[in-house]
N, C-alpha and C positions, 0 to 999 in steps of 0.2 A: 425575777423570771420563774415561771412555774417549773417544777421538777421535770415534768414530762417533756417540756420544751427543751430543757437543758440536755436531756438524754437524746432527743432527736438531733440537736445541734452537734453533740459529741459524735454521733454516728456519721453525720455528714462530714465533719471535720476529719475524722479518721479516714474516711473513704477518699477524701480529696488529697490529704497529706501523704497517703501511701502511694500516690501515682508518680510524683516527681518532687525535685527539690523545690521548696516553697518559694513563691515570689514575695517581694516586700509588700505588695498590695494585699495579697491573701493573708499574709502573716499579720499585718497591721490591723486589718479588718477583723480577723479572728480573735486577736488579743483584746481588741476593744470590747468583744463580747463579754469579757469578765466584768465590765462596768455594769452590765445588767444584773449581775449577781450581787454586786456590792453597793450599788447606788442606794442611798438613803439608809444604809446599815451603819456606816461610820462616816465621820467627817474626813475631808481630804482623802477620799478613797483612792485617788491617783497614786498616793504614796504606797498604799497596800499593794496595788496592782504592779507598780513598777519595781518594788522591792522583791515581790514574789517572783516576778519575771526574771530578775537578775539572779536570784538564788537558783532557779531552775536552769538558767543558761550555764552558770558555773558548774552545776552538777552534771548536766547532760554532756557538756563539752569535756569535762574531766574524764568521764568514762570513755568518750570517743577518742580523746587524746591517748589514753592508756591503751585502748584497743588498737589504735593506729600505730602507736610506738612499738607494740609487740609484733604487729604484722611486718613492720619495716625491719625489725631485728631478725625475724624468721626468714624474710626474703634475702637479707644480706648474709646470714650465718647458716641457713638451712637447718635450723633446730630451734626448739623452744628456749627462752631465756631461763636462767636459774633465778632463785629468789633474790640473790644479791644483784644480779643483772636487772631484774625487774625494778628494784629500788632505784637504780641509776636511771633507768628509762623514765620512771615516774618523776624523778627529780628534774630531769632535763626537759621533759615534755609539758610540764604544767606551770602556768604563770601563777596560779593560786593553789593553796593547799586546802584540802577538805578532809577533816578528821574522820575516822571510822564512826559510823552511826549518824553522820550528819549529811547524808546524801538525800536527794529528792525522794528516792524510793523508800527511805526510812520514814520520812514524813507521810508519804502517800499511804504506806501500809499500816501506819499507826491507827488505833481505834479512834473514832470520833471524839471520845471524851479525853483522849490523850494527845490529839493532834495539835492543839494550840501550844501545849507545853513542849512537845517534840520539835515543832517548827521554831519556837522561840529559842530553845537550847541550841538547835542546829546553827542558826544564823549567828548567834553570839559566839559559839565555839569557832566558827569559821573566821569571824572578825578577830578573835584572839590569836588564831593560828597563823595569820598572815602578817609577818613582821619584816620590814625591809632592813637593809644593811645599817641604817642609822637608828634602828630600834623603834621605828614608828609603825604602829598598827595601821596598815594602809586601807583596810576595809572597815575600821572602827567608825561607827556612825553612818556607814554607807549601806552595807548589806543588812545591818541590824537597826536601821532608823525607826522601824515599826516595832512596837511592843505587842507581839502576837498573843501573849498570854495575859494581857492586862485585864484586871477584874472590872466588871461593870461598876460605874460610879454610884449606883443606887445601894450598894452594900448587900445585894442579894446573894452574893457568892458566885454568880454566873460570870461569864466572860463578856468583855466589851464587844468582841467579835464572836458571835455564837459559833460553836463547833459545827453546827449544821451548815452555816454559810461558808465557813472555811473549808469544810469537806467538799461542798459543791464547787468552790473555787479551785481547789487542788485537783478535783476530778476533771474539771473543764480544761485546765492548763496541762494536765497529764497527757492529753491527746496530741500535744504539739511537741515534736522533737526540736529542741533549740540548739543542738550541737552543730558544728560546722558541716556535718554530713547532710543536714537538711536546711540550715540557715547560715549562710556565710556572714562574716563580720559586716559587710556592706548592707546585706539584706536585713540583718537583725538591727543594725544601727538605724537604718532608715525607718524600719517598722517602729522602733522606739520613739523616733522623732514624730512619726505619725500619731502615736498615742498621745504624746505631749500636746500636739496641736489640737487633737480631738478634746482633750481635757480643757484646754484653753477655750475652745469654741463653746463648750458646755457652760462655761462661766464667763461669758463675754462681758457682762455688766459688772462683775465682781472685781475687787481689787487684786485678788489672788492671781488671776490669769496674767495680769500685767507684770507680776513679780517674776514669773518664770518663762514668759514667752514673748518674743518680738516677731511680728509678722514676717514670714519668709521673704516676701518681696522687698521689704526694707533692708533686711540683712543682705540680700543679693546685690542691691544697688550699692551699698557701702563697701562690701567685699570687692566688687568688681572695679570700683573707682580706686581703691587703695592698692589692689593687686599684690597680695603677699608674694614675696620672692623666696627663693631657696635660702635657708639658714637664717631667716628673719625671726624675731621674737614678736609674738602677738599677745596682747594683754586686754582683758575685759574686767574692769574694776567692780562691776555689778553684773555678774555673768548669768544670773538666772539658771536656766537649764543648760546653758553653754552653746546656744545657737550660733553666735558669731564665731566662736572658736572652731566648732564643727565645720562650718561653711568655709572658713579660711583653709582648713585642712583639705576639704573637698576641692577647693580651687587649686591647691597645690597638686592634688592627685590628677586632676584634669589636665593641668599644664605641664607638670614635671613627672607624672606617673608615680608620685610618692607623696602620700598624705602626711608622712612624718618629716617632710623637707623643712618644716617650720617647727618652732617650739611654742607651746601654748601655756598661758598662765591666766588664771581667773580667781576672783574673790567673790564670795556670796555670803550674805548675813543670815538668811533664813535656813534653818537646819534641814528641813525636808528638801528644799530646793537645792541646797548644797549637795545633798546625797544624790539627788536626781542628776545633777551636773556630773558628778564623779562617775555614776553608772553610765551616763551617756558617753563619756570619754572611753571607758573600758569596753563597752559594747561596740564602739566604732574602732577599737583596736588602736587607740591613740595614747601616747605618753603625754599627759597633761598634768599640770600642778594646779589644783583647785583648792584654795584656802578658805577657811570659814572665819568670818568676822566682819565688823563694821568698817568699811573702807575709809571713811572720813576720820573716825576716832581711833581706829586700830589697823592701819594699813599693814598688810603682811609681807609685801614685797619691798625689801630694803637692801641696801648695799651690804655685802658681807662684812666689810671693814668699818661700817658706820651704821649703827642701828637707827640713827635719826636722819638718814639720807635715803630718799625714795629711789628705788631701783628704776632704771629707765629702759624703755623698749622701743623697737623699731616702729611698731604699729599699735594703736589702741582703737578698739571698737567698743561702743557702749550704748546702752539705753538705760540711763540712771533713773531713779524714782523722780517723777516730775514734781518740782516745787516742794520738796520735803521740808516740813516745818520742824523746828527744834533740832536741826541737824548736828549741833554741838552738844545737845542734851543738857543745856543749861537753863531752859525755860522753867518758870514757876507759875502755878495757877494764879490768875489775877483774882483779887478779892475786893468786894465792895466795902463801904465804910463799916458795915457790921461784921466784916470778916468772912462773909459768905462767898464761895467760889462763883465767879461770873462765867456762865456757859455760853457757847456759841449756839447757833440755830440747830445744829445737829446733835446738841447735848454734850459735846466734848468741851473741856474747860478752855477758856481763853488763856493764853500764856503771856507772861511778861519776861523780858530778857534784860540782862545787865546792860547798863548804859555804856560801861567801859568796854573796850575791845578785848580780844583774846589773843593769845600767842600760840600759834601752831608750832609744836615742837619739830615738825618735819619741814617747816619753811616753804609751804606750798602756796600760800596766799600772797604771792609777790605782786599781783596786780591790784590788790585791795581786799578788804574784808567784806564778805557778803553779809546781808542782814541775817540774823539768826532765824528769822521766820521763813526763810526761803533758801534752800540749799543748792539751787541750780548752779550758781557761779562757784560754789565750794567744790562741787563735783567737776566742773569744767577746769578749775585751776589744778585740781588733783590730776586730771588727765594731762594737762599741759606739763605739769611737773614730772609726769611718768613717761614723757617722750624724750628720746635722744635728741641731740642737736639737729639731726636731719630726719627726725621722726614725723609721722603723719597720723592723724586720727579722723575717724568718722563717728559722730556722736548724735544720737537722737535726743532732742531736747524740746521743751515747750517753746512756742513762738515768743513768749514773753521775754526771753533772753535777748531777743533782737531789738527790743525797744524800751524795756523797763528802765526807769531811772531818768533823771533830768540833769541837764548841764547847769553850770553855774550861771546865775543871772545877777547883774548889778542894778542898782537903782537907775542908772543912766539908760540901761537897755530897756527895762520894762517896769520900772517903778518898784522892783523887788530887790531884796538883798539876800539871795539864796545861794547856799553852797551846793556844789555838785553832789548828786547822790552817788553812793558807793557802786551800785550796779552800772551806772553810766560810766564811771571812771574805769571800772574793770573792762567793760566792752571797748571803751576807747583805747585802753592799754593793749588789748588783743590786736587792735587795728594799727596802733602807732608805736607802742613800745612801753616798757616799764618806766615808772617814775620813782623818784626818791621821796622822802618825807616832806620836802619843800615843793613838791609838784614838778620838779625838773626831770626831764627825760634822762635816764641812765643808758638807754639804747633806743634807737629808732628801728622798729622791727614789726612788720605786719604778719601775723601768723594765721589769719583767717583766709582760707583758700576759696571756699565756695559755700553757698547756702542754698538749700532746697526747702522751700515752704510747702508743706504737705496739707491735704484736706483734714478737716476735723473728723473725729470719731473713727480714726484709723487704727488706734491702739487699744489693746485689751484693758478694760478696767477704767478707762477715762475717755470722755468726749473731747478733751482739750486738744486743740489743733497743735500738731507737732511740726518740727523742722529737723532737717539734718544739717549739722554744722561740720564742715570739713576743715581740719586744721593742718597746716604744714609749716614746720619750723624752718624749712630751708626751701622756700619757693623759688622757682626758676626766675631768672633776672627779669624777663619780660612781664612777669605777673606779680612782682614784689609789692607793688602799690595798687593792686587791683583785686577785686572780689567778684566772682561769678555769682549771680543771683538768679535762681530758677524758680518760676512760679508754677508749682505743680498742684496747686489747689484749684486750678481752673476747671470750670464746669465741663464735664465730658472727659476729664483726665483720670477719673476713677469711677468705680461702680458703686452706686448707692444701694445698700441693702438694709432691711428692717432694723437689725441690731447694730451693725457697724459697716463702715465703708471698706472697700478693698481695692487694691491695685491689680489690674489684669496684665498679662504679658505685654500687650502693646503699650500700656502705660509705663511699664518698666523700661521698655525700649526708648520711649520718648524722653524720659528723665535721664537715663544713662547716656544717651547720644549727646544731649546738650552738655552734660558734665564732661564727657570724654572729649568732645570737639572744641569746646570753648568758642563756638561760633565758626570754626573752620569747616567749610563744605567738604573738602576732600577727606579730612579726618573722619567726618561724620559718615560719609559713604562707606569708608573702609570698616568703621565700627559696626554699622548696620549690617553689612554683609556677614560679619563675624558672629553677630548675635541672632540673626533670623533663624538659622538652623537650630541653634540651641533652644531658643524660645519655643519654636514649633515642636521640638522634641518634648519640652516640658508640657505643652498642651496635650500631646499624644499620651504621655504618661498619666496625666490627670484624667484623660478620657478613659484609658484602660482601667484606672482605679475605680472610676464611677461605674463603669460597665460591670466590673467585678462585684461592687457593692449592690448594684441592682440585681445581679444574678443571685447573690447570696440572700438578699432580702426576700426574694420571691421563691427561692428554691424549696423551702419547706412547705409553703402553702400549695405550690403547684404539685409537689410530690403527694401530699395528702389528698388534694382534690382529684388527682389522676387515679389514685388508688380507689377513691370513693366511686368515681365513674366506672372504673373497670369492674368493681364489685357489682354495681347496679346492672351493667351490661351482661355480666356473667349470670346473674339471676335470670334474666330474660333468655339468654342463650341456653341455660339449663332447662328452662320451661319448654322452649321450642324443641330441644333434643328429646324431651319426653313426650312430645306431641301435645303439650298443654298450651293454653293461651295465657299470655302474661296479663296480669290485672292492670287496671288503670293507674293505680298507685305505683306499681312497679315501672310502668312506662314513664310516669311523671318523674320518678326518682332519677331516671336516666337523663331526662330533659333538664331537670334542676341541676344535676351534677355537671352536665355539659355547659350550661349557662355560667355556673360559678367558675369553672375552669377557663372558659372563654374570656370572662370578665377579667380574671387575674392575669391571664396571658396577654390580653390587650393592654392592660395597665402597664405591664412590664415592657411590652414592645413600644408603647408610647413614651415611656421614660428613656428607653434606649435611643429612640429616634430624637428626642429632645436633647439628650447628651451629645449625640453626633452633630446635631444642628448647631449647638452652642460652641463646640470645638471648631467647627468650620467657620463660624462667625469670628472667632478669636484668631484663626489663621488669616482670614481675609483682613481683619483689623490690623495685623502686623504689616501686611503689604500696603494698606492704606496709610498707616502712620509713616512708613518709609517715604512715600511720595509727599506726604504732608510736611515732613521735616526738611526734605530737599527743597520744596517750594518755599518754605519759611526762611531757610538760611540764605536764599537768593533774593529775599525781599526785605530791605532794611526796616520798612515800616511794620511789617508783620512780625519781625524779630522782637520788637518792643513788647509784644503781648505774650511772649514766651520767656524771655530772659534778658538780662543786661549784664554788661561787664562794667562795674562802677570803679572809677579811679579814686585816688585819695582826695582829690580836689572836690569831687562830688560828695564823697562821704563827709568831708569837713563841712561843706555847705549844709548838709542835713544833720549836723551836730552829732554824727556817728549813730544816728538812729537808723537801724537796718530794717525797719518795717517795709516790706516788699512793695506796697503801692507807691512809695516814694521814688521807686526806681523802675518798676515794671508796670506797663499799662494793664491793670487788672480789670478795667471796665469792660463788661460784656456788651459789644455793639448790638443795637437792636436790629432786627431783621429788616432789610430794605423792602420798601413797598413800591410796587408799580403804581404810580399815581393815576395814570389814565385808567388802568383796570379798576382801581379803587373807586374812582368817580363813576364809572359805568356800573359797578356793583351797587354803589350807594343809590344811584338813580333807579336801578331795578328794584331795590328794596322799598324805596319811596312809592314806586308804582304799585307794588303788591300791597303796601299799607293803605293806599288810597282806595284800591279795589275792595279791600277787606272792610274798610269803613263804609263804603257804599252798600255792600251786601248787608251789613249790620243794620244800616238805616232802613233799608227796604224791608228787612225782617221785622223790625220794630213797628213799621207802618201796618204790616199785615196783622200783627198781634194786637195793635190798638183798634 
């Protein structure tokens, strides 16, 4: 971004922020402006922006908390506190310590050539200063995940992040007050989530986006079906930036007026993403425990009295890495006869795995050992092991888990002598129960509650079609041997966009209603009534956000073009005041400036109108889906094209293959044709063709 544009933006920001407490829309959009400064300057620039944002929040709020604490003391005691009393105030008012010389203002006021060093020292000193009762440095690797003073890799002696760029970044963010005075926990937390989504949107096709962000619509469907209750524990074994945990807390705030009514736990293996998740929790004001490490190799949540026993939780929500290869890290590059590594088409080496099995020290693979080349059922069994006896889970997974693997076949059956595949046995185990080494059932227990098959290209970083698998270890008696299957990949149930597909509010209503009702009409009616207002509120919030973005996008251009027009008009006005006649060029300047302003204003108004129209369409779509669902639930034949409730007998008949077309009518019926009208149209077309041939013949006779 050009320096003059940054200066103009800063003035606009300061002007707007001085008026009132900032909204989450304005703050999110403003903060994303930092991306223009950093883009293409460093890799993974989101980590730089989010870390700097967190540092400023701590600093701004520390000073506000101090000021507020002193004001409260004066109000209660009618005098200023002594130095000792100030120390007590500071100790009680601050969640985090900031050593002297490590505040935002210290970094801001440092000269450009010292700014990198000053910022790097500040965040490291803050990380060292914040130690909990157990001696753990709670901000270590969180606030200081970025090396601000890192030298450039070319050995030139310069900085990887140039002092000029850092100075511009600090100056930009300095305009925004991030204390509770201007940005509450809710506003700042939501703005932070907005930033995370924007970063994911910018990298839709890359694998990085999928590592830290799950589409909000999917998270919403899972959270609302699982319904976190007071005092429950919620765990995400591959938590990314913490979206599931944040939304579980929001659900509790909406329903119990307390986001801390539940306890949150997560594990993440990527350092920067782990730091982002921790910051996300702190900015939302939540007490969450987010651990760093590989969940399959090194699970961090274990029972206190047994290091080899997995800790269990009430709810698990997850979007694990799809089909992760070499999940046990025991693969070796395959080599040809000459000892040369054999590569795949993408250039990565083919891997070979031990033929012998492995022993999981945590005893999670009770349904069978998954292939080392695909970790889907390893993650799923970790999740099952992490559930209490009455626990529930909502898991995003590739559709392959529904049908991969083949059952045992004998020569009498089809001329083969084939053992059952591991993935088939694990899936069958989820549906029927665990078996011992002889293949005998040790318990008969179906833990699969519901399946939602989703459209492809819905998740960041992969076009692979996904599904949501709901697990319940203590299903209601009436559902023990049943599985609800929802076909949400149906044409028209999602919005197709150039880079990836999305679910709209009415799509979420359709899916959640089928899940909630299990085919019961009255339950569906009650659910729809409870959700319509909420979803329409989300539509309005999204509209407000878009309108603000449009306003900010055009604000600078309109301001500059207005100034240009006013200057041109003033030249003519001054001429006339002197009794002089304006020149043709001066008149033309007014016309040109007016046209430019009108064009920009019209573009802006057109986008505003389009945003309003889209919001209205979405509102109407919710009402239409309400009627659609009620009609469908009253029609047994129509139901079959939306969902089915499969019993164990049907599942056994299909050899525990859960591929949705085996159960739900996924065939899209062709449009009915009015035969009489079609014949009439055909005859009319033939008549036109005959007349045209006659005209051509006559024309050819004339030419000959």
